[in-house]
C-alpha positions as CSV (number, residue, x, y, z in Angstrom):
1,M,-0.1,0.2,0.0
2,T,1.2,3.6,-0.7
3,T,0.3,6.3,1.5
4,R,-0.9,9.8,-0.4
5,R,-1.8,13.0,1.3
6,Q,-4.9,14.9,0.0
7,T,-6.1,18.3,1.0
8,F,-9.5,19.7,1.0
9,R,-11.0,23.2,2.2
10,L,-13.3,23.4,4.9
11,Y,-16.6,25.5,5.0
12,P,-17.8,25.6,8.5
13,N,-20.7,28.0,9.8
14,K,-20.4,30.4,12.5
15,T,-21.2,27.9,15.4
16,Q,-18.7,25.3,13.9
17,E,-15.9,28.0,13.3
18,N,-16.2,28.9,16.9
19,Q,-15.7,25.2,18.2
20,L,-12.9,24.8,15.8
21,F,-11.1,28.1,17.3
22,V,-11.8,26.7,20.9
23,A,-10.2,23.4,20.0
24,R,-7.2,24.9,18.2
25,R,-6.6,27.1,21.2
26,N,-6.6,24.2,23.6
27,H,-4.2,22.2,21.7
28,A,-2.1,25.1,21.6
29,Y,-2.2,25.4,25.2
30,L,-1.5,21.7,25.8
31,Y,1.7,22.1,23.4
32,N,2.9,24.9,25.4
33,A,2.2,23.2,28.9
34,C,4.2,20.2,27.5
35,V,7.2,22.5,26.6
36,A,7.0,24.3,30.0
37,H,7.0,20.7,31.6
38,R,10.3,19.9,29.7
39,R,12.1,23.1,30.8
40,Y,11.3,23.0,34.3
41,K,12.4,19.2,34.7
42,W,15.6,20.1,32.9
43,R,16.3,23.3,34.9
44,A,15.2,21.7,38.4
45,N,16.6,18.1,38.1
46,K,18.5,18.2,34.6
47,K,16.2,15.5,33.7
48,T,14.9,14.8,30.0
49,V,11.2,14.3,30.1
50,T,10.1,11.5,27.4
51,Y,6.7,11.4,25.5
52,F,5.7,8.4,27.7
53,E,5.8,10.3,30.8
54,Q,3.6,13.2,29.3
55,Q,1.3,10.9,27.7
56,N,0.6,9.2,31.0
57,C,-0.2,12.5,32.6
58,L,-3.1,13.3,29.9
59,P,-5.9,11.5,32.2
60,A,-5.1,13.4,35.2
61,F,-4.7,16.8,33.1
62,K,-8.1,16.1,31.5
63,K,-9.9,15.8,34.9
64,E,-8.0,18.9,36.5
65,W,-8.8,21.0,33.4
66,V,-12.5,20.2,32.2
67,E,-12.2,22.2,28.8
68,F,-10.0,19.2,27.7
69,A,-12.4,16.5,28.7
70,D,-14.2,16.4,25.6
71,L,-11.2,16.5,23.0
72,H,-10.4,13.1,21.6
73,S,-7.6,11.3,23.6
74,Q,-5.6,10.3,20.5
75,S,-5.6,13.9,19.2
76,L,-4.2,15.1,22.5
77,Q,-1.4,12.5,22.1
78,A,-0.7,13.6,18.8
79,T,-0.1,17.2,20.2
80,V,2.1,15.8,22.9
81,K,4.0,13.8,20.2
82,R,4.6,17.0,18.1
83,V,6.6,18.3,21.2
84,D,8.6,15.1,21.4
85,L,9.3,15.4,17.7
86,A,10.3,18.9,18.1
87,Y,12.7,18.3,20.9
88,G,14.1,15.1,19.1
89,G,15.1,17.4,16.2
90,F,16.8,19.8,18.7
91,F,19.0,16.8,20.2
92,Q,19.9,15.7,16.8
93,G,21.1,19.2,15.8
94,L,18.3,19.6,13.2
95,R,16.6,22.7,14.6
96,R,16.6,25.2,17.4
97,L,15.4,24.7,21.1
98,P,11.5,24.4,20.8
99,K,9.7,27.7,22.0
100,F,6.4,28.5,23.1
101,K,3.8,29.0,20.3
102,S,1.4,31.7,20.1
103,I,-2.2,30.9,19.3
104,R,-2.1,33.2,16.2
105,N,0.6,30.9,14.7
106,Y,-0.7,27.6,15.8
107,S,-1.7,25.6,12.8
108,G,-4.0,23.2,14.2
109,W,-4.3,19.4,15.4
110,S,-4.1,15.7,14.2
111,Y,-6.1,12.7,14.5
112,P,-3.3,9.9,14.2
113,A,-5.6,6.9,13.9
114,K,-8.9,6.1,12.3
115,S,-10.9,6.8,15.4
116,G,-12.4,10.2,16.4
117,W,-13.5,11.3,13.0
118,K,-15.2,10.2,9.6
119,V,-14.9,11.1,6.2
120,N,-17.9,11.0,4.0
121,S,-16.4,11.4,0.3
122,N,-15.3,9.5,-2.5
123,G,-12.4,11.9,-3.4
124,K,-14.6,14.7,-4.7
125,H,-16.2,17.3,-2.3
126,G,-18.0,15.4,0.7
127,S,-18.1,16.5,4.4
128,V,-15.7,15.5,7.5
129,T,-17.4,14.6,10.8
130,L,-15.3,15.2,14.3
131,N,-17.0,13.1,17.0
132,D,-15.2,15.0,19.8
133,L,-16.6,18.3,18.6
134,G,-19.9,16.7,17.4
135,I,-20.0,18.6,14.1
136,T,-20.0,17.7,10.6
137,I,-18.2,20.5,8.3
138,K,-18.5,20.5,4.5
139,M,-15.4,20.2,2.3
140,R,-14.5,20.8,-1.3
141,G,-11.7,19.5,-3.3
142,K,-10.8,16.9,-5.7
143,A,-8.2,14.1,-5.0
144,K,-6.3,12.6,-8.0
145,Q,-6.4,9.1,-6.0
146,W,-8.5,8.1,-3.4
147,G,-8.3,4.9,-1.0
148,I,-8.9,4.2,2.7
149,P,-8.5,7.1,5.0
150,T,-6.1,6.6,7.8
151,T,-5.3,9.9,9.5
152,L,-6.8,13.5,9.5
153,T,-5.2,16.9,10.4
154,I,-7.2,20.2,10.8
155,A,-5.2,23.3,10.0
156,Y,-6.1,27.0,10.0
157,K,-4.5,29.6,7.8
158,P,-4.6,33.0,9.6
159,G,-3.5,35.0,6.4
160,R,-6.3,33.6,4.6
161,N,-8.8,33.2,7.3
162,Q,-9.6,29.7,5.7
163,W,-9.7,25.9,7.3
164,F,-8.2,23.2,5.5
165,T,-8.3,19.2,6.4
166,S,-5.3,17.1,5.3
167,I,-6.3,13.2,5.0
168,T,-3.9,10.5,4.3
169,V,-5.1,7.7,2.3
170,D,-3.8,4.2,1.4
171,I,-3.8,3.4,-2.1
172,P,-3.0,0.0,-3.7
173,T,0.7,-0.1,-4.9
174,V,1.3,-0.4,-8.7
175,E,3.9,-2.9,-9.5
176,C,6.7,-1.6,-11.2
177,K,6.7,-2.8,-15.1
178,F,10.3,-2.8,-15.3
179,G,12.3,-5.5,-13.1
180,S,15.6,-5.9,-14.8
181,Q,17.8,-4.4,-17.4
182,S,16.1,-6.3,-20.3
183,D,12.6,-5.0,-19.4
184,L,13.6,-1.2,-20.0
185,S,12.0,0.1,-22.7
186,Y,14.1,2.8,-24.3
187,E,11.2,4.3,-26.2
188,S,9.3,5.8,-23.1
189,I,12.4,6.9,-21.4
190,V,13.2,10.7,-20.6
191,A,16.4,12.2,-19.1
192,F,15.9,15.7,-17.5
193,D,18.2,18.4,-15.9
194,L,17.1,21.0,-13.9
195,G,18.6,24.6,-14.1
196,T,18.1,28.4,-13.2
197,Q,18.1,29.9,-16.9
198,T,16.2,26.9,-18.5
199,A,14.2,25.3,-15.7
200,I,13.9,22.0,-17.1
201,T,15.9,20.3,-20.1
202,L,14.4,17.1,-21.5
203,Y,15.8,14.6,-23.8
204,D,14.1,11.5,-25.0
205,G,16.8,10.3,-27.5
206,E,15.5,12.2,-30.4
207,E,15.0,15.9,-29.3
208,F,15.8,18.3,-26.8
209,T,12.8,20.0,-25.0
210,E,13.5,23.1,-22.9
211,L,11.1,24.7,-20.6
212,E,12.0,28.2,-19.6
213,N,12.3,29.5,-15.9
214,P,9.1,31.4,-15.1
215,R,10.8,33.4,-12.4
216,F,7.6,34.0,-10.5
217,T,9.8,35.3,-7.4
218,Q,11.7,37.8,-9.3
219,K,8.4,39.3,-11.0
220,S,6.9,40.0,-7.7
221,E,10.0,41.0,-6.0
222,Q,9.8,44.8,-6.6
223,K,6.2,44.7,-5.1
224,I,7.1,42.8,-2.1
225,K,10.0,45.3,-1.3
226,R,7.9,48.3,-1.7
227,K,5.2,46.7,0.7
228,S,8.0,45.9,3.1
229,K,9.5,49.6,2.8
230,A,5.9,50.7,3.8
231,L,5.6,48.0,6.7
232,R,8.7,49.5,8.3
233,R,7.1,52.8,8.7
234,K,4.5,51.5,10.6
235,V,4.3,50.9,14.5
236,A,5.4,47.2,14.8
237,P,4.9,44.9,17.7
238,N,7.6,44.8,20.5
239,R,6.9,42.5,23.4
240,S,9.9,43.5,25.5
241,K,8.7,47.3,25.6
242,R,4.9,46.2,25.5
243,I,4.0,47.9,22.3
244,K,1.2,46.5,20.2
245,G,1.2,46.5,16.3
246,S,-0.7,49.2,15.0
247,R,-3.8,48.5,12.6
248,R,-1.8,49.9,9.7
249,W,1.0,47.5,10.3
250,K,-1.4,44.7,10.5
251,K,-2.9,45.6,7.3
252,A,0.3,46.3,5.5
253,R,1.7,42.7,6.7
254,K,-1.5,41.0,5.4
255,Q,-0.7,42.5,2.0
256,I,2.8,41.3,2.1
257,S,1.6,37.8,3.0
258,K,-0.9,37.9,0.3
259,L,1.9,38.7,-2.3
260,Q,4.0,36.0,-1.0
261,R,1.3,33.5,-1.1
262,K,0.4,34.3,-4.6
263,V,4.0,33.6,-5.7
264,S,3.8,30.3,-3.8
265,N,0.5,29.1,-5.5
266,Q,2.1,30.2,-8.9
267,R,5.0,28.2,-8.6
268,S,3.2,25.1,-7.2
269,N,0.5,25.2,-10.1
270,W,3.3,25.4,-12.7
271,Q,5.2,22.5,-11.1
272,H,2.1,20.1,-11.1
273,K,1.3,21.2,-14.7
274,V,4.9,20.3,-15.9
275,T,5.4,17.1,-13.9
276,S,2.1,15.8,-14.9
277,D,2.7,16.4,-18.5
278,I,6.1,14.7,-18.1
279,A,4.9,11.6,-16.1
280,S,1.8,11.2,-18.6
281,R,4.3,10.9,-21.5
282,Y,7.1,8.7,-20.3
283,D,7.3,5.8,-18.0
284,I,11.1,6.1,-17.0
285,G,12.5,9.1,-15.7
286,V,16.4,9.8,-15.4
287,T,18.1,12.6,-13.3
288,E,21.0,13.3,-11.1
289,Q,21.0,13.4,-7.6
290,L,21.0,16.9,-6.3
291,N,21.7,18.4,-3.0
292,T,19.4,21.6,-2.9
293,K,20.0,22.0,0.8
294,G,23.9,22.4,0.0
295,M,23.4,24.2,-3.2
296,T,21.4,27.0,-1.5
297,R,23.6,27.8,1.5
298,K,24.7,31.4,2.1
299,A,27.9,32.6,0.9
300,K,31.2,32.2,3.4
301,K,32.0,34.9,5.6
302,G,34.4,37.2,3.9
303,S,33.4,36.3,0.3
304,K,33.4,38.8,-2.4
305,R,30.5,37.1,-4.2
306,K,27.7,37.3,-1.7
307,K,25.3,39.0,-4.0
308,Q,26.1,36.7,-6.8
309,K,25.4,33.7,-4.5
310,A,22.3,35.2,-3.0
311,G,21.0,35.7,-6.6
312,L,22.0,32.1,-7.5
313,N,20.1,30.9,-4.3
314,K,17.0,32.8,-5.2
315,S,16.8,31.6,-8.8
316,I,17.1,27.9,-7.4
317,L,14.4,28.4,-5.0
318,S,12.2,30.1,-7.4
319,V,12.3,26.8,-9.9
320,G,12.1,24.3,-6.8
321,F,14.5,21.8,-7.6
322,G,13.4,19.7,-4.7
323,A,9.9,19.6,-5.3
324,L,10.1,19.2,-9.1
325,N,12.4,15.9,-8.5
326,K,9.9,14.5,-5.9
327,M,6.6,15.4,-8.1
328,I,8.1,13.5,-11.2
329,A,9.3,10.7,-9.3
330,Y,6.1,9.9,-7.4
331,K,3.9,10.5,-10.5
332,I,5.9,8.1,-12.6
333,E,6.2,5.4,-10.0
334,Q,2.3,5.6,-9.2
335,K,1.6,4.5,-12.7
336,G,4.0,1.7,-12.4
337,G,7.2,3.4,-14.0
338,L,10.6,3.7,-12.9
339,M,12.7,6.7,-11.8
340,L,16.5,6.3,-11.9
341,I,18.4,9.0,-10.0
342,L,22.2,8.7,-11.0
343,P,24.9,9.8,-8.4
344,T,26.4,13.0,-9.8
345,K,29.9,12.7,-8.2
346,Q,30.4,9.3,-10.0
347,I,28.6,10.1,-13.4
348,K,29.6,13.7,-13.5
349,P,27.2,14.7,-16.3
350,S,28.1,18.3,-16.4
351,Q,31.7,17.6,-17.0
352,R,31.6,14.6,-19.1
353,C,31.5,14.5,-22.9
354,P,28.4,12.4,-24.1
355,E,30.3,11.6,-27.4
356,C,33.6,10.1,-25.9
357,G,33.1,9.7,-22.4
358,V,36.2,12.1,-21.4
359,V,36.0,14.2,-18.1
360,H,36.7,17.8,-18.4
361,K,37.2,19.4,-14.9
362,H,37.0,23.0,-16.3
363,W,33.5,22.3,-17.5
364,A,32.3,22.5,-13.8
365,E,32.4,26.2,-13.8
366,L,28.9,27.7,-14.0
367,S,30.1,30.4,-16.3
368,N,30.9,28.0,-19.1
369,R,27.4,27.5,-20.7
370,Y,28.8,25.9,-24.0
371,H,31.0,22.7,-23.9
372,I,33.5,22.0,-26.7
373,C,35.4,18.7,-26.0
374,D,39.2,19.0,-26.5
375,A,39.6,15.1,-27.4
376,C,36.9,14.7,-29.8
377,G,35.6,18.1,-30.8
378,F,32.2,17.5,-29.9
379,E,30.1,20.7,-29.2
380,I,26.9,21.1,-27.2
381,P,25.4,23.5,-24.8
382,R,26.0,22.6,-21.0
383,D,22.5,21.6,-20.0
384,K,21.7,19.6,-23.2
385,G,25.2,17.8,-22.7
386,S,24.1,16.8,-19.1
387,V,20.8,15.3,-20.1
388,M,22.5,13.5,-23.1
389,V,24.9,11.7,-20.7
390,M,22.3,10.9,-18.4
391,Y,20.2,9.5,-21.1
392,N,23.3,7.5,-22.6
393,V,24.1,6.1,-18.9
394,A,20.4,4.7,-18.5
395,T,20.5,3.2,-22.1
396,K,23.9,1.9,-21.7
397,A,25.4,3.8,-24.5
398,Q,27.8,6.2,-22.7
399,P,31.4,5.4,-22.9
400,G,33.7,6.2,-19.9
401,F,34.8,4.2,-16.8
402,G,32.1,3.8,-14.1
403,T,29.0,5.0,-16.2
404,S,27.1,1.7,-16.2
405,L,24.0,0.9,-14.3
406,E,25.3,-1.8,-12.5
407,D,28.0,0.5,-11.0
408,C,25.4,3.0,-10.1
409,G,23.1,0.4,-8.5
410,C,19.8,2.3,-9.8
411,L,17.9,-0.5,-11.4
412,S,14.7,-0.3,-9.3
413,S,12.6,2.3,-7.6
414,T,13.0,0.4,-4.3
415,N,16.7,1.3,-4.3
416,L,15.8,5.0,-5.1
417,T,13.3,5.5,-2.1
418,R,14.7,7.0,1.1
419,K,14.4,5.0,4.0
420,R,12.3,6.9,6.6
421,K,14.2,7.7,9.7
422,H,12.9,6.5,13.2
423,T,10.9,9.4,14.3
424,G,8.7,7.8,16.9
425,S,5.4,7.7,15.0
426,M,2.4,6.8,16.7
427,Q,2.2,3.3,15.0
428,Q,6.0,2.9,16.3
429,L,4.9,4.0,19.8
430,G,2.2,1.6,19.6
431,Q,4.6,-1.3,18.9
432,M,7.0,-0.1,21.7
433,K,4.0,-0.1,24.2
434,R,3.4,-3.7,23.2
435,Q,7.1,-4.5,23.7
436,K,7.0,-3.0,27.1
437,S,4.0,-4.7,28.2
438,C,5.5,-8.0,27.0
439,R,8.8,-7.5,29.0
440,K,6.7,-6.7,32.1
441,S,4.9,-9.9,31.8
442,D,8.2,-11.6,31.3
443,G,9.5,-10.2,34.4
444,I,11.8,-7.5,32.7
445,S,11.4,-4.0,34.0
446,E,13.3,-2.3,31.4
447,T,11.5,1.2,30.2
448,P,12.3,1.8,26.4
449,S,13.0,5.5,25.4
450,V,13.0,7.2,22.3
451,Y,15.8,9.6,23.0
452,T,18.5,9.3,25.7
453,A,20.0,12.3,27.4
454,G,23.8,12.9,26.5
């Protein structure tokens, strides 16, 4: 089974919206209470509080605070789990120390299992019922694929003043059509390269296709700068001085958020259209492995090219390298296709000649946009040469050492799917609970913990 997330917009009436706001506020209070509990225990006793300790406090917490009594127990556990995941990321060095969240910025809450809610839909519009609140809310939207609903998340967007529900559904997995090298059909294969000047360059063995960078961020940049300049003239909130933001400041802030949201929606819409078109025409996709996070890092201190690096980062993020790769991969794989991601350091598509296979190190410079091979005299633009090398590697026609698929180990989509790290999900926690009860029944009193204090 494959898990897919489908998002619908909710349309509550006034009474239902008030109930949603109250539930959102209570979940925000619980989140902050868990953060305060962990901070107090660490400052007082230098002790790390685990998820199980806070979860076991929920029954007494609901008795003490009656406003939490009607909320579903598993949704409260999911809120406590959010705190645990936040601290887990902090312990692993992936994020900063979790802070208290304002009710204005708190998104919503989740139902991590099939209980406590019900969806009345076949994938197009319908309604959702929240048992703990006793309400049924209309929703609108259309899912590309629909299956068995498993979890539900309620989210509120303050800038839009809109409610959304995100539902995960289990969909039967389509078996891959290509099980070995002999099964690869070269007529339905495409290699693509992502760039900043040309967003996507495609090559299917016969012709090249170039899709220009829409540059949504750059087109709206001047408007956002003017609105931001006007925002700085308004009275901004300052908690240390107990100054509230003026109405004009709030109005200007909403205008900036609206422009930024428009850019995000334009980019997402363009990405879905492009990737759906590619996935509908080809069964095998070939690309190189990109480290988008490393590519968009800030320039080092003392660097003389900070502005150039900032402009390059903006262009990369405007195209959305990571999102494009993920969209093409899952859309091809969900129809039984195959996605091959070639290791960049081994293949070196931007430095290798597609004709003779010789690697030219000076081709790695981004300013070199047109390549001329010193060995065979082959001439080709940079992006077209990269996709041609990747296509040749996939079709076993690329000369050069270490360019075969056997050396790359990219013969099946299962090798390409990243293994999910242990994050202590609700399902994993249930398994750990059962292990704990089994240990107690066997006479072993060890208590499992997700994180250990260093």
